[in-house]
C-alpha positions as YAML, in Angstrom:
chain: A
units: angstrom
residues:
- id: 1
  name: MET
  ca: [-9.27, -21.61, 22.59]
- id: 2
  name: LYS
  ca: [-5.72, -22.58, 21.64]
- id: 3
  name: ARG
  ca: [-6.19, -21.02, 18.18]
- id: 4
  name: LYS
  ca: [-7.34, -17.71, 19.72]
- id: 5
  name: VAL
  ca: [-4.28, -17.64, 21.96]
- id: 6
  name: ASN
  ca: [-2.01, -18.26, 18.96]
- id: 7
  name: ILE
  ca: [-3.68, -15.49, 16.95]
- id: 8
  name: LEU
  ca: [-3.42, -13.10, 19.90]
- id: 9
  name: PHE
  ca: [0.25, -13.96, 20.42]
- id: 10
  name: PHE
  ca: [0.98, -13.47, 16.71]
- id: 11
  name: SER
  ca: [-0.83, -10.11, 16.66]
- id: 12
  name: ILE
  ca: [1.02, -8.84, 19.71]
- id: 13
  name: SER
  ca: [4.35, -9.99, 18.23]
- id: 14
  name: LEU
  ca: [3.67, -8.08, 14.99]
- id: 15
  name: PHE
  ca: [2.80, -4.95, 16.95]
- id: 16
  name: LEU
  ca: [5.91, -5.14, 19.13]
- id: 17
  name: PHE
  ca: [8.24, -5.59, 16.17]
- id: 18
  name: GLY
  ca: [6.84, -2.62, 14.19]
- id: 19
  name: CYS
  ca: [4.78, -4.61, 11.71]
- id: 20
  name: TYR
  ca: [1.30, -3.73, 10.54]
- id: 21
  name: TYR
  ca: [-1.26, -4.89, 7.99]
- id: 22
  name: SER
  ca: [-2.99, -2.42, 5.68]
- id: 23
  name: ASP
  ca: [-4.85, -2.75, 2.37]
- id: 24
  name: GLY
  ca: [-3.88, -6.39, 1.89]
- id: 25
  name: CYS
  ca: [-0.18, -5.77, 2.57]
- id: 26
  name: LEU
  ca: [1.97, -6.70, 5.53]
- id: 27
  name: PHE
  ca: [4.47, -3.93, 6.27]
- id: 28
  name: THR
  ca: [7.57, -5.03, 8.17]
- id: 29
  name: PRO
  ca: [10.71, -3.00, 8.91]
- id: 30
  name: GLN
  ca: [12.53, -4.55, 5.94]
- id: 31
  name: ASN
  ca: [9.83, -5.75, 3.56]
- id: 32
  name: VAL
  ca: [6.35, -5.21, 2.15]
- id: 33
  name: SER
  ca: [4.37, -8.33, 1.27]
- id: 34
  name: CYS
  ca: [1.00, -7.99, -0.44]
- id: 35
  name: PHE
  ca: [-1.55, -10.80, -0.50]
- id: 36
  name: ASN
  ca: [-4.30, -9.38, -2.70]
- id: 37
  name: GLN
  ca: [-5.04, -10.90, -6.06]
- id: 38
  name: LYS
  ca: [-5.73, -7.45, -7.52]
- id: 39
  name: SER
  ca: [-2.99, -4.95, -8.21]
- id: 40
  name: ASP
  ca: [-2.89, -1.60, -6.47]
- id: 41
  name: ILE
  ca: [-4.18, 0.10, -9.63]
- id: 42
  name: GLU
  ca: [-7.10, -2.31, -10.01]
- id: 43
  name: ARG
  ca: [-8.34, -1.50, -6.52]
- id: 44
  name: TYR
  ca: [-9.05, 2.11, -7.52]
- id: 45
  name: LYS
  ca: [-12.27, 2.36, -9.50]
- id: 46
  name: LYS
  ca: [-13.17, 5.01, -12.05]
- id: 47
  name: ASN
  ca: [-14.45, 4.74, -15.59]
- id: 48
  name: VAL
  ca: [-11.17, 5.61, -17.34]
- id: 49
  name: SER
  ca: [-8.60, 3.65, -19.35]
- id: 50
  name: TYR
  ca: [-5.77, 1.76, -17.66]
- id: 51
  name: GLU
  ca: [-3.26, 4.17, -19.21]
- id: 52
  name: GLN
  ca: [-5.13, 7.14, -17.72]
- id: 53
  name: LYS
  ca: [-5.05, 5.48, -14.30]
- id: 54
  name: ILE
  ca: [-1.28, 5.07, -14.58]
- id: 55
  name: GLN
  ca: [-0.92, 8.75, -15.49]
- id: 56
  name: ASP
  ca: [-3.11, 9.72, -12.53]
- id: 57
  name: PHE
  ca: [-1.01, 7.59, -10.18]
- id: 58
  name: LYS
  ca: [2.19, 9.16, -11.49]
- id: 59
  name: SER
  ca: [0.78, 12.65, -11.04]
- id: 60
  name: CYS
  ca: [-0.02, 11.68, -7.43]
- id: 61
  name: GLY
  ca: [3.58, 10.60, -6.80]
- id: 62
  name: ALA
  ca: [3.25, 6.82, -7.22]
- id: 63
  name: PHE
  ca: [5.04, 4.88, -9.93]
- id: 64
  name: PRO
  ca: [3.42, 1.49, -10.58]
- id: 65
  name: ASP
  ca: [5.52, -1.47, -11.70]
- id: 66
  name: LYS
  ca: [4.61, -3.79, -14.59]
- id: 67
  name: LYS
  ca: [2.13, -5.65, -12.37]
- id: 68
  name: GLY
  ca: [0.33, -2.42, -11.41]
- id: 69
  name: ASN
  ca: [1.63, -2.18, -7.85]
- id: 70
  name: TYR
  ca: [3.03, 1.06, -6.49]
- id: 71
  name: ILE
  ca: [3.64, 0.39, -2.76]
- id: 72
  name: LYS
  ca: [7.25, -0.69, -3.30]
- id: 73
  name: SER
  ca: [8.02, 2.54, -5.17]
- id: 74
  name: LEU
  ca: [6.72, 4.50, -2.16]
- id: 75
  name: VAL
  ca: [8.86, 2.46, 0.24]
- id: 76
  name: LYS
  ca: [11.91, 3.16, -1.92]
- id: 77
  name: LYS
  ca: [11.04, 6.87, -2.04]
- id: 78
  name: ALA
  ca: [10.69, 7.01, 1.75]
- id: 79
  name: LYS
  ca: [14.07, 5.34, 2.24]
- id: 80
  name: GLN
  ca: [15.73, 7.74, -0.23]
- id: 81
  name: GLU
  ca: [14.40, 10.68, 1.76]
- id: 82
  name: GLY
  ca: [15.50, 9.17, 5.06]
- id: 83
  name: LEU
  ca: [11.99, 8.47, 6.31]
- id: 84
  name: HIS
  ca: [11.14, 5.26, 8.10]
- id: 85
  name: ASP
  ca: [7.40, 5.47, 7.53]
- id: 86
  name: GLU
  ca: [6.05, 4.94, 4.03]
- id: 87
  name: TYR
  ca: [2.52, 5.38, 5.38]
- id: 88
  name: PHE
  ca: [2.91, 9.13, 4.82]
- id: 89
  name: TYR
  ca: [3.27, 8.53, 1.07]
- id: 90
  name: THR
  ca: [0.52, 5.90, 0.82]
- id: 91
  name: LYS
  ca: [-1.92, 8.29, 2.50]
- id: 92
  name: LYS
  ca: [-0.82, 11.12, 0.20]
- id: 93
  name: VAL
  ca: [-1.43, 8.97, -2.90]
- id: 94
  name: TYR
  ca: [-4.76, 7.75, -1.51]
- id: 95
  name: ASN
  ca: [-6.01, 11.30, -0.86]
- id: 96
  name: CYS
  ca: [-4.78, 12.48, -4.27]
- id: 97
  name: MET
  ca: [-6.59, 9.65, -6.08]
- id: 98
  name: LEU
  ca: [-9.80, 10.36, -4.15]
- id: 99
  name: SER
  ca: [-9.56, 14.01, -5.17]
- id: 100
  name: LYS
  ca: [-9.40, 12.86, -8.81]
- id: 101
  name: GLY
  ca: [-12.72, 11.03, -8.39]
- id: 102
  name: TYR
  ca: [-11.48, 7.47, -7.81]
- id: 103
  name: LYS
  ca: [-13.11, 5.11, -5.32]
- id: 104
  name: LYS
  ca: [-11.10, 2.44, -3.58]
- id: 105
  name: GLU
  ca: [-12.37, -1.10, -3.03]
...
C-alpha cells in the first residue's frame, strides 16, 4: 500500500511540473533522459542498411548523434524556433518514418 501511494505521488508530481514519459524517455522542462538500451534508430525496423536509416531520418528532419539517438536534436530545434514542446517534432518524425515503411518497436 505504501509503495502504491509513493508511485501515485511521484506520478502526480511529474504531471504538475510538466514532465512526461514517452518511448523510453523522460521529458522534463530542462532535460531529456532516455532509459532504453536501444538507440532511437534501432527501434525503427525495416530491412535496409544502417546508413539508409540515417538518411531516412535526416530526410524526416531528425539528425541522429553518434549513438543513433535523435531526440536531443529535436529538442534543440524546438528551442531554436522558440517552441516549448518538442513533441510536435517527434510526432512529425514518427509519421514520416511510418510513411517510408518503417515499423516502430
